[in-house]
C-alpha positions as CSV (number, residue, x, y, z in Angstrom):
1,M,-1.2,-20.6,4.5
2,A,2.7,-20.5,2.3
3,S,5.2,-18.4,3.9
4,H,5.3,-16.1,1.4
5,N,1.1,-15.2,1.8
6,E,2.4,-15.0,5.8
7,L,5.1,-12.8,5.2
8,G,3.1,-10.6,3.0
9,K,0.1,-10.7,6.1
10,K,2.6,-9.2,8.5
11,G,3.9,-6.9,6.1
12,E,0.4,-5.2,5.7
13,E,0.2,-5.4,9.6
14,I,3.3,-3.7,10.1
15,A,2.2,-1.2,7.6
16,V,-0.8,-0.4,9.4
17,E,0.8,0.3,12.5
18,F,3.6,2.4,10.6
19,L,0.8,4.0,9.5
20,V,-1.6,4.9,12.3
21,K,1.8,5.8,14.7
22,N,2.7,8.8,12.1
23,G,-1.2,10.1,11.8
24,Y,-3.0,8.5,9.8
25,K,-7.0,6.9,10.1
26,I,-6.7,3.9,8.4
27,L,-10.3,3.8,6.3
28,E,-10.1,0.2,4.2
29,Q,-7.8,-2.9,3.8
30,N,-7.8,-5.5,1.2
31,W,-10.5,-2.9,-0.4
32,R,-11.6,-5.0,-3.7
33,F,-12.8,-3.5,-7.0
34,Q,-13.2,-6.0,-10.0
35,K,-9.6,-7.7,-10.1
36,A,-8.2,-5.0,-8.1
37,E,-7.2,-5.0,-4.5
38,V,-6.2,-2.0,-2.3
39,D,-3.9,-2.5,0.2
40,I,-4.7,-0.4,2.3
41,I,-6.9,3.0,1.8
42,A,-5.9,6.2,4.7
43,L,-7.0,9.4,5.5
44,K,-4.3,12.3,7.0
45,N,-4.8,15.9,6.5
46,D,-7.8,15.8,4.0
47,V,-5.5,13.7,1.7
48,L,-6.4,10.4,1.2
49,A,-3.2,7.9,0.4
50,I,-4.0,4.5,-1.4
51,V,-0.9,2.3,0.2
52,E,0.5,-0.7,-1.9
53,V,2.3,-2.5,1.0
54,K,5.0,-4.7,-0.5
55,T,7.0,-6.9,1.6
56,R,10.0,-8.9,0.5
57,S,12.6,-11.7,2.6
58,T,15.3,-10.0,0.8
59,N,16.2,-7.4,-1.9
60,Y,18.8,-9.3,-3.6
61,F,16.1,-9.4,-6.8
62,G,15.1,-5.5,-6.1
63,N,14.0,-3.4,-3.9
64,P,9.9,-4.1,-3.2
65,Q,8.7,-1.5,-4.5
66,D,10.7,-2.5,-7.9
67,F,7.8,-4.9,-8.3
68,V,4.3,-2.2,-8.4
69,N,4.0,-2.7,-12.3
70,S,2.3,-0.6,-15.1
71,K,-0.7,-3.1,-14.9
72,K,-1.2,-2.7,-10.6
73,I,-1.2,1.0,-11.0
74,K,-3.7,0.9,-13.5
75,L,-6.1,-1.4,-11.8
76,L,-5.4,0.6,-8.5
77,V,-6.5,3.7,-10.4
78,E,-9.6,2.4,-11.5
79,A,-10.3,1.0,-8.1
80,I,-9.6,4.3,-6.2
81,N,-12.1,6.4,-8.6
82,E,-14.7,4.2,-7.8
83,Y,-14.0,4.4,-4.6
84,I,-14.2,8.1,-4.4
85,I,-17.3,8.4,-6.2
86,S,-18.9,5.5,-4.1
87,K,-18.5,7.2,-0.8
88,N,-19.0,10.5,-2.8
89,L,-15.2,11.9,-1.1
90,D,-13.8,15.5,-1.9
91,V,-10.2,14.9,-1.2
92,E,-6.9,15.0,-2.8
93,V,-5.7,11.7,-3.4
94,R,-2.2,9.9,-3.2
95,F,-0.6,6.9,-4.3
96,D,1.7,5.3,-1.9
97,I,4.4,2.3,-1.7
98,I,5.5,0.9,1.7
99,A,8.4,-1.2,1.2
100,I,9.8,-3.5,3.8
101,I,12.7,-5.9,3.8
102,K,12.6,-8.8,7.1
103,N,16.1,-8.9,8.0
104,Q,16.3,-11.8,10.6
105,N,13.9,-11.1,13.3
106,S,13.2,-7.3,12.4
107,F,12.0,-5.3,9.6
108,K,13.3,-2.0,7.6
109,I,10.1,0.0,6.6
110,E,10.6,2.6,3.8
111,H,7.2,4.8,3.2
112,L,7.4,6.2,-0.3
113,E,4.7,9.3,-0.8
114,D,3.7,9.7,-4.1
115,A,5.6,6.4,-5.8
116,F,3.6,6.5,-9.2
117,L,5.1,9.8,-10.1
118,H,7.9,7.6,-10.4
119,F,6.5,5.6,-13.3
């Protein structure tokens, strides 16, 4: 596996641990619909959090969250519409980004709630 894929996988593991520690119930990981892949679908207090995880080894080229573009957002929204319908859910939906930057042997985690409101 390429090192950037390994870093991404590690980032998703860290994000899941972070969310669980903060009271979220993980419903799905790497859920797919058509061309979209949703990294994490989690539930907390009747809010369905759709979490895009971005992990980078440096922020030299920008913050991890800067790499979520409008095309990705559109795919995620379409996928989650399908998820909610197929699971017959009645919940509030929020799109979050967990941005992770690897610093030597540690990771800096930033949880951006309602992240797509800023696009």
